[in-house]
BAZA-461784 format. One line per field, with one value per residue (C-alpha): residue in one letter; residue number from 1; x, y, z negated. Coordinates in pm, 1 decimal. Example, Ala and Ser with C-alpha at 12.3 -4.5 7.8 and 13.67 -1.06 7.14 Angstrom:
// BAZA-461784
code a_s
pos 1_2
xx 1230.0_1367.0
yy -450.0_-106.0
zz -780.0_-714.0
// end
This chain:
// BAZA-461784
code x_x_x_x_x_x_x_x_x_x_x_x_x_x_x_x_x_x_x_x_x_x_x_x_x_x_x_x_x_x_x_x_x_x_x_x_x_x_x_x_x_x_x_x_x_x_x_x_x_x_x_x_x_x_x_x_x_x_x_x_x_x_x_x_x_x_x_x_x_x_x_x_x_x_x_x_x_x_x_x_x_x_x_x_x_x_x_x_x_x_x_x_x_x_x_x_x_x_x_x_x_x_x_x_x_x_x_x_x_x_x_x_x_x_x_x_x_x_x_x_x_x_x_x_x_x_x_x_x_x_x_x_x_x_x_x_x_x_x_x_x_x_x_x_x_x_x_x_x_x_x_x_x_x_x_x_x_x_x_x_x_x_x_x_x_x_x_x_x_x_x_x_x_x_x_x_x_x_x_x_x_x_x_x_x_x_x_x_x_x_x_x_x_x_x_x_x_x_x_x_x_x_x_x_x_x_x_x_x_x_x_x_x_x_x_x_x_x_x_x_x_x_x_x_x_x_x_x_x_x_x_x_x_x_x_x_x_x_x_x_x_x_x_x_x_x_x_x_x_x_x_x_x_x_x_x_x_x_x_x_x_x_x_x_x_x_x_x_x_x_x_x_x_x_x_x_x_x_x_x_x_x_x_x_x_x_x_x_x_x_x_x_x_x_x_x_x_x_x_x
pos 1_2_3_4_5_6_7_8_9_10_11_12_13_14_15_16_17_18_19_20_21_22_23_24_25_26_27_28_29_30_31_32_33_34_35_36_37_38_39_40_41_42_43_44_45_46_47_48_49_50_51_52_53_54_55_56_57_58_59_60_61_62_63_64_65_66_67_68_69_70_71_72_73_74_75_76_77_78_79_80_81_82_83_84_85_86_87_88_89_90_91_92_93_94_95_96_97_98_99_100_101_102_103_104_105_106_107_108_109_110_111_112_113_114_115_116_117_118_119_120_121_122_123_124_125_126_127_128_129_130_131_132_133_134_135_136_137_138_139_140_141_142_143_144_145_146_147_148_149_150_151_152_153_154_155_156_157_158_159_160_161_162_163_164_165_166_167_168_169_170_171_172_173_174_175_176_177_178_179_180_181_182_183_184_185_186_187_188_189_190_191_192_193_194_195_196_197_198_199_200_201_202_203_204_205_206_207_208_209_210_211_212_213_214_215_216_217_218_219_220_221_222_223_224_225_226_227_228_229_230_231_232_233_234_235_236_237_238_239_240_241_242_243_244_245_246_247_248_249_250_251_252_253_254_255_256_257_258_259_260_261_262_263_264_265_266_267_268_269_270_271_272_273_274_275_276_277_278_279_280_281_282_283_284_285_286_287_288_289_290_291_292_293_294_295_296_297_298_299_300
xx 0.0_122.8_102.4_89.5_254.3_206.4_268.2_-36.2_-43.2_-383.3_-564.2_-860.4_-756.5_-901.8_-717.0_-394.1_-392.6_-494.4_-190.6_-82.5_-174.3_-522.8_-791.6_-964.6_-1280.3_-1077.6_-900.7_-1235.2_-1375.9_-1072.5_-1089.2_-1456.1_-1361.0_-1115.1_-792.0_-654.5_-471.5_-362.1_-90.3_-190.0_-564.2_-812.3_-1005.3_-1308.6_-1409.8_-1261.5_-1313.9_-1096.7_-817.3_-476.0_-274.5_65.0_325.2_77.2_170.1_-98.9_-95.2_-331.7_-323.1_-396.2_-564.2_-376.3_-444.2_-678.4_-553.5_-846.8_-848.6_-1003.7_-1279.4_-1333.2_-1618.1_-1763.3_-1693.1_-1658.7_-1294.1_-1111.0_-800.5_-583.5_-317.6_-251.3_10.9_150.6_350.4_140.9_-171.8_-240.4_-582.1_-763.9_-906.6_-1221.8_-1241.0_-1424.3_-1281.5_-1062.4_-751.3_-738.7_-945.8_-890.6_-1059.2_-1427.3_-1392.7_-1336.2_-1529.2_-1598.5_-1230.3_-998.4_-838.6_-1178.1_-1228.5_-879.4_-936.6_-1242.8_-1099.1_-738.9_-621.8_-345.0_-194.3_137.6_131.3_389.5_126.5_-37.0_-397.9_-528.2_-307.4_-233.0_-72.3_-65.5_267.9_165.0_-156.5_-381.6_-602.8_-967.5_-1080.5_-791.0_-858.5_-620.5_-350.3_-230.0_25.7_-65.9_179.8_54.3_346.3_610.4_900.8_724.6_621.0_977.4_1112.5_842.6_892.0_1265.4_1192.0_963.3_1222.7_1488.0_1256.6_1254.0_876.8_756.6_431.8_241.3_-78.4_-332.7_-481.6_-707.1_-579.8_-709.1_-590.5_-361.0_-17.3_267.9_497.9_418.4_632.3_817.0_890.6_791.3_1073.3_957.1_992.3_663.2_567.9_281.5_128.1_214.7_-128.8_-335.7_-186.3_-438.9_-293.6_40.4_229.4_553.9_760.8_1123.6_1260.8_1000.9_1082.2_1225.0_950.5_989.6_708.2_749.9_459.1_364.8_58.4_-155.4_-446.5_-497.9_-853.4_-963.1_-983.0_-812.3_-543.0_-499.6_-149.5_50.7_254.5_550.3_616.8_981.9_905.9_582.0_498.4_153.5_-73.6_235.1_62.5_-220.8_17.8_265.8_1.0_-192.7_129.4_180.4_-174.8_-304.3_-498.1_-640.8_-1006.8_-1252.2_-1000.8_-1191.0_-870.7_-632.8_-879.9_-1068.2_-1389.5_-1422.5_-1258.3_-1424.4_-1675.9_-1566.5_-1757.2_-1480.4_-1114.5_-964.4_-659.0_-596.0_-299.9_-263.1_49.8_272.9_604.4_827.4_1044.6_865.9_978.4_1054.8_1148.6_1288.5_1076.6_994.9_621.8_398.1_25.5_-203.3_-568.6_-764.9_-949.0_-1318.5_-1455.8_-1475.7_-1096.3_-1130.8_-797.3_-639.8_-662.5_-459.0_-198.9_-139.2_-88.1_164.0_355.5_399.4_547.0_785.1
yy 0.0_349.0_610.2_988.1_1138.4_1502.8_1727.0_1904.1_2278.3_2388.7_2293.8_2059.6_1708.8_1698.1_2017.5_1905.6_1569.1_1689.7_1714.1_1625.5_1259.1_1292.0_1557.3_1707.8_1506.0_1183.0_1267.0_1337.0_1003.4_810.1_991.1_897.5_536.6_533.2_559.4_858.8_858.6_1156.7_1070.2_705.6_756.9_698.8_1015.1_993.0_1359.2_1545.5_1872.6_1759.7_2012.7_1859.9_2073.6_2199.7_1923.7_1635.1_1329.9_1271.3_949.0_864.6_505.7_484.7_172.5_-42.7_58.0_-187.4_-290.6_-376.1_-505.9_-289.4_-455.1_-433.5_-203.3_-135.4_238.0_403.6_477.3_634.4_425.6_598.7_328.0_-18.5_-289.4_-566.8_-325.4_-12.6_183.6_554.4_670.8_1001.4_1052.7_1263.7_1532.3_1422.9_1070.2_973.2_780.2_510.5_385.3_528.2_506.3_585.6_583.5_222.4_220.7_429.2_511.0_491.6_178.7_6.9_94.4_-23.8_-362.1_-404.6_-279.3_-407.9_-768.7_-707.7_-441.9_-418.2_-517.5_-269.9_-19.9_-279.7_-393.5_-36.1_118.8_-151.9_-9.0_349.5_509.7_871.9_1046.9_1332.7_1517.8_1413.6_1729.1_1737.6_1572.6_1431.1_1179.7_920.6_640.1_293.2_4.1_-344.3_-537.0_-480.4_-445.1_-161.2_-3.9_5.7_151.4_420.2_509.9_553.4_770.8_989.3_1021.2_1112.4_1371.3_1178.3_1191.1_1504.8_1637.9_1935.3_2077.7_2338.3_2566.7_2868.4_3098.7_3419.6_3769.3_3924.2_3765.6_4018.1_3796.1_3597.6_3312.2_3235.1_2993.2_2944.0_2800.5_2766.1_2475.2_2310.7_2154.8_2138.8_2475.5_2584.3_2749.5_2453.9_2104.4_1985.9_2226.3_2259.0_2587.5_2744.1_2718.5_2739.4_2389.8_2238.0_2004.2_2152.9_2242.1_2395.6_2493.8_2651.0_2827.4_3004.1_3223.9_3113.7_3352.2_3652.5_3768.3_4054.3_3850.1_3520.0_3354.3_3018.0_2887.1_2592.1_2443.8_2206.9_2037.3_1973.2_1825.7_1665.3_1777.3_1746.3_2022.6_2182.0_2377.6_2489.7_2601.9_2781.5_2979.6_3061.6_3178.6_3412.3_3548.5_3367.8_3072.2_2812.3_2891.5_2659.7_2559.7_2502.6_2476.1_2742.1_2980.7_3260.9_3459.1_3700.5_3482.3_3451.8_3162.4_2824.0_2499.2_2288.4_2297.5_2433.2_2207.2_1938.0_1704.8_1762.9_1572.2_1285.6_1205.4_916.6_625.8_292.4_107.8_-215.6_-121.6_226.7_363.8_735.4_776.9_1082.2_1120.6_1418.8_1474.5_1792.7_1948.5_2032.8_2322.8_2534.9_2580.9_2754.8_2604.2_2656.7_2369.2_2060.6_2118.1_2471.7_2349.7_2093.8_2365.8_2551.4_2236.1_2172.7
zz 0.0_84.6_-189.3_-173.7_-482.2_-572.9_-873.3_-1012.1_-951.1_-1078.2_-755.8_-731.3_-630.4_-278.3_-185.4_-347.3_-169.4_177.0_403.7_757.6_709.0_561.4_569.4_268.6_338.5_361.9_35.7_-133.0_-15.3_-142.5_-477.6_-518.4_-438.0_-729.0_-532.0_-727.0_-1060.1_-1268.9_-1520.8_-1477.4_-1536.3_-1252.9_-1160.3_-930.5_-904.1_-602.7_-791.8_-1086.1_-1144.7_-1212.1_-1452.2_-1346.3_-1355.8_-1380.7_-1172.2_-909.9_-708.2_-423.3_-298.5_72.7_211.9_460.1_819.4_981.9_1324.2_1545.2_1897.9_2166.9_2368.2_2742.2_2843.4_3187.9_3192.2_3536.7_3610.8_3905.3_3980.1_4241.6_4262.0_4124.1_4170.8_3951.6_3735.5_3690.3_3763.9_3807.1_3688.9_3711.5_3362.4_3336.4_3070.3_2756.2_2760.5_2462.9_2570.2_2302.3_2008.9_1662.1_1325.1_1368.8_1746.4_1850.1_2178.7_2485.5_2544.3_2842.6_2694.5_2677.8_3045.4_3144.2_2980.8_3202.3_3531.7_3525.0_3525.0_3270.4_3044.4_2861.2_2495.9_2366.5_2259.1_2033.5_2041.7_2017.5_2287.4_2547.6_2858.9_2731.1_2822.5_2763.7_2666.1_2762.2_2517.4_2518.6_2698.0_2946.8_3280.8_3537.7_3610.9_3363.6_3405.6_3278.2_3239.3_3325.4_3175.0_2908.8_3153.5_3332.4_3000.8_2869.8_3194.9_3213.5_2846.7_2907.1_3209.6_2999.3_2723.5_2982.4_3146.7_3473.7_3523.7_3699.1_3551.3_3691.4_3545.0_3646.1_3382.3_3371.9_3098.3_2946.7_3032.1_3289.4_3322.6_3325.3_3530.8_3847.6_3714.7_3395.3_3113.9_2752.2_2543.8_2184.2_1939.3_1843.4_1511.5_1264.8_1187.7_832.9_813.4_938.4_934.8_1192.4_1450.0_1624.5_1654.4_1770.8_1453.6_1351.8_1314.4_1547.3_1834.4_2152.2_2401.4_2746.5_2983.2_3328.4_3499.7_3821.3_3863.8_4159.2_4114.2_3890.6_3821.5_3600.9_3279.3_3360.2_3570.0_3739.1_3668.7_3795.3_3511.1_3502.4_3171.9_3097.0_2755.5_2639.1_2287.0_2134.3_2272.5_2432.0_2710.4_2484.6_2209.6_2435.5_2621.9_2305.6_2142.8_2441.4_2392.6_2701.3_2555.9_2791.3_2850.3_2678.5_2409.5_2081.3_1875.9_2004.6_2167.6_1996.9_2021.5_2308.1_2572.9_2915.7_2914.9_3047.8_3108.5_2948.9_2846.3_3165.9_3177.7_3440.7_3503.2_3877.7_3979.2_3866.5_4030.6_3920.7_4028.9_4034.2_3719.0_3908.3_4265.0_4204.3_4490.5_4463.6_4403.9_4370.9_4308.8_4282.3_4196.5_4251.4_3955.3_3939.4_4142.6_3825.4_3845.7_4185.0_4284.5_4629.9_4880.6_4805.0_5076.8_4950.6_4593.8_4708.3_4892.5_4562.0_4409.0_4697.8
// end
């Protein structure tokens, strides 16, 4: 059993025990279930205030590994061979099962549509080499065997997979092209969010403005690194949040039908043959993107 150990500081228990691993509501539930001790005595009230210096221990339950089940969910598969598949994920689709969300995910769909998936990701993440946020649409690589998974993971780590995104962001961009180079880590103000912070992990984002409207811009983005929420954090930090972003956006932004972020292109070497491969998928009409051939010219 994993334990979270804290020193009392005059806060109520659920606030004291909430951190990057568990939320306040999860802490409160565990406290009510008898998982918290203060100076060795079980306390079941989340509102209990631990005096300064008291030893507070929360015992976390063992993670329950469950096996994802195949589900007949419509899925756009752009390419498939014995080693890998490239899928075009719709926005609103979660990539893999998690606690409280064990069905209706991309993994459930992959298990139905593909003959095999790599096992490196475990029973909850078979075949998943990299992820997209739930509300981000676009291209995703899937490994169908462990050899391909290992090779693709190495390529990702070595920045050998070319990833381009399209985003509609708020405001008028001062530069027609540029880069955001800011380390990303957990926000010190909200542990559920990421932020540009000193001591964070290196993160580099290149962008080019394709269209500038009065209150928003369409940008073509190349990710050099792949940190959690990297595009959303970098543009929000520059005061140009992605439209439709419920986490990093703010009131007063132009309306958007969804998170306006789409993984447009993937380029990589085939993990078995070494053949150069590239795939692209156009976003929804709401992006008002240029024609496909014009977009590809920007990339070349």
